[in-house]
C-alpha positions in Angstrom: 84.3 63.4 76.4 81.2 65.5 75.9 77.9 64.1 77.3 75.9 67.4 77.5 74.0 66.6 74.2 72.4 63.4 75.5 69.0 63.2 77.1 69.3 59.7 78.7 72.3 58.0 80.2 71.8 54.2 80.7 74.1 52.1 82.8 75.0 48.5 83.0 75.0 47.3 86.6 77.7 44.7 87.4 81.3 45.7 87.0 80.1 49.1 85.9 78.3 50.5 89.0 78.9 47.6 91.5 81.8 45.1 91.9 80.8 41.5 92.0 84.4 40.7 92.9 83.7 42.2 96.4 81.6 39.0 97.0 84.0 36.5 95.4 85.4 35.0 98.6 82.0 34.8 100.2 80.6 33.0 97.2 83.6 30.6 97.0 83.4 29.8 100.7 79.7 28.9 100.5 80.4 26.6 97.5 83.6 24.9 98.7 82.6 24.8 102.4 85.4 23.5 104.5 87.4 22.6 101.4 87.9 26.3 100.5 91.4 27.1 99.4 92.2 30.6 97.8 94.3 29.3 95.0 91.9 26.6 94.0 89.0 29.0 94.5 90.6 31.5 92.1 91.1 28.9 89.4 87.5 27.8 89.8 86.3 31.5 89.5 88.4 32.0 86.4 87.1 28.8 84.8 83.5 29.8 85.6 84.0 33.3 84.1 85.4 31.7 80.9 82.5 29.3 80.6 79.8 31.9 81.2 81.5 34.2 78.6 81.6 31.4 76.0 78.0 30.4 76.7 76.8 34.0 76.1 78.9 34.1 73.0 77.3 30.9 71.7 73.8 32.2 72.4 74.6 35.4 70.6 76.1 33.7 67.5 73.6 30.9 67.2 70.4 32.9 67.9 69.4 30.3 70.5 66.3 30.7 72.7 66.5 32.9 75.8 67.8 31.2 78.9 67.8 32.8 82.4 71.1 33.7 83.7 70.7 31.5 86.8 70.2 28.6 84.4 73.4 29.5 82.5 75.2 29.4 85.9 73.6 26.0 86.6 74.9 24.6 83.2 78.4 26.0 84.1 78.4 24.4 87.5 77.3 21.1 86.0 80.6 21.1 84.1 82.8 22.5 86.9 81.6 20.8 90.1 82.7 17.3 89.1 86.1 18.7 88.0 86.6 20.3 91.4 85.0 17.3 93.3 82.2 19.5 94.7 79.2 17.6 96.2 76.8 20.5 96.2 74.1 20.4 93.5 74.8 22.8 90.6 71.3 24.3 91.1 72.1 25.2 94.7 75.5 26.7 93.7 73.9 28.7 90.9 71.4 30.2 93.4 74.3 31.1 95.8 76.0 33.0 93.0 72.9 34.7 91.7 71.8 35.9 95.1 75.3 37.1 96.0 75.1 39.6 93.1 72.7 41.6 95.3 75.4 42.1 97.9 78.0 43.5 95.4 79.5 46.7 96.7 79.4 49.9 94.8 82.6 51.3 93.4 83.8 54.2 95.5 82.8 56.8 93.0 79.4 55.3 91.9 77.0 57.1 94.3 78.4 60.6 93.8 78.6 60.2 90.0 75.0 59.0 89.8 73.7 61.9 92.0 75.6 64.5 89.9 74.5 63.0 86.6 70.9 62.9 87.7 70.8 66.6 88.3 71.0 67.1 84.5 70.1 63.8 82.8 67.5 61.1 83.0 69.0 57.7 83.9 68.1 54.0 83.7 69.8 50.6 84.1 70.0 48.1 81.3 71.4 44.8 82.6 71.8 41.2 81.4 70.6 39.7 84.6 67.8 37.9 86.4 65.7 39.9 88.7 66.8 38.0 91.8 70.3 39.2 91.1 69.6 42.9 91.0 66.4 43.8 92.9 68.2 44.7 96.2 70.7 46.9 94.4 68.3 49.3 92.7 67.6 51.4 95.8 71.3 51.4 96.8 72.5 52.7 93.4 69.7 55.2 93.2 68.4 54.5 89.7 64.7 53.5 89.8 64.1 52.5 86.1 65.6 49.2 85.1 65.4 46.9 82.1 66.5 43.4 82.8 67.0 40.5 80.4 64.6 38.4 82.5 61.8 40.9 82.1 62.2 41.1 78.3 63.4 37.5 77.7 66.4 38.6 75.8 70.0 39.8 76.2 71.8 43.0 75.1 73.3 41.2 72.1 69.7 40.6 70.7 70.0 41.4 67.0 66.9 43.6 67.3 68.3 45.5 70.3 65.1 45.1 72.2 66.4 46.2 75.6 67.9 49.4 74.2 65.0 50.1 71.8 62.5 49.7 74.7 64.3 52.3 76.8 64.5 54.7 73.8 60.8 54.3 73.2 59.8 54.7 76.9 61.8 57.9 77.2 60.5 59.2 73.9 64.0 60.1 72.5 66.0 59.4 69.4 68.6 56.6 69.6 71.4 59.2 69.3 70.1 61.0 72.4 70.9 58.0 74.6 74.4 57.2 75.9 75.0 53.7 77.3 77.8 53.0 79.8 79.0 49.5 80.4 82.0 47.2 80.9 81.2 44.5 78.4 81.3 43.7 74.7 77.5 43.3 74.8 77.1 46.8 76.1 78.9 48.3 73.2 77.7 46.1 70.4 74.1 46.1 71.6 73.7 49.9 72.1 75.7 50.6 68.9 73.4 48.4 66.9 70.4 50.7 67.6 72.4 53.9 66.8 73.3 55.0 70.4 76.7 56.1 71.5 78.6 54.0 74.1 81.1 54.4 76.9 83.3 51.4 77.6 84.4 51.4 81.2 87.7 49.6 81.1 88.7 49.4 84.7 91.4 46.7 84.1 93.1 48.5 81.2 92.3 45.7 78.7 92.5 45.8 74.9 89.4 46.2 72.7 89.3 43.5 70.1 85.9 44.0 68.4 85.3 45.6 65.0 82.6 47.9 66.4 84.4 50.4 68.7 83.0 52.2 71.7 82.4 55.9 71.3 84.4 56.7 74.4 86.6 54.7 76.8 87.1 55.5 80.5 88.7 53.7 83.4 86.6 55.3 86.2 83.1 56.7 86.3 84.4 60.1 87.4 85.5 60.6 83.9 81.9 60.9 82.8 81.7 64.2 84.6 84.7 65.9 82.9 82.6 67.9 80.4 79.6 68.6 82.7 81.1 71.6 84.4 
């Protein structure tokens, strides 16, 4: 992979730089309280992941109005809490999940990779997130400029590519001079739609099933540094 030609490297946050899975048990224990069971908790987590993914997919396909991520979490928990006989309000559960994002641990290589990249490139974060989910992570990760879906009332899949176009405008670069790194379909499709190259970080060795392909595929952030020597 050659990244020396780019002027800006933008990063997704969750599951790219930090691992929300590191907070999974803490989140589930707060939601299930004294009824927490690892097997049931894992099934609940998988059900919630699937619901949120499908909800985002529906928003992107139907061009529906913007909805904050915490409100999507609330809709999800309204469906799931009765199924799992949980008495907590969906709103309270959604806030637990949202705030726990701030405690997500960095992947082992994140800090060193960011420091090395910043010696030669400008960096920013573009994240489909509410501000309460990410504000405490910015200093830890070491990237000061951030574009969130809440601030711009849109998500990465926006057909106009607003989040990506705003970063390109702010840094006064051409679309092809930005490289976006992320773990999700929205990262690749959104950045590609404005003419920028993409890196899909595929930590779980999954198969890519979209027509639009990422420019590069990696399994670890260290691979970004291969051609910087």
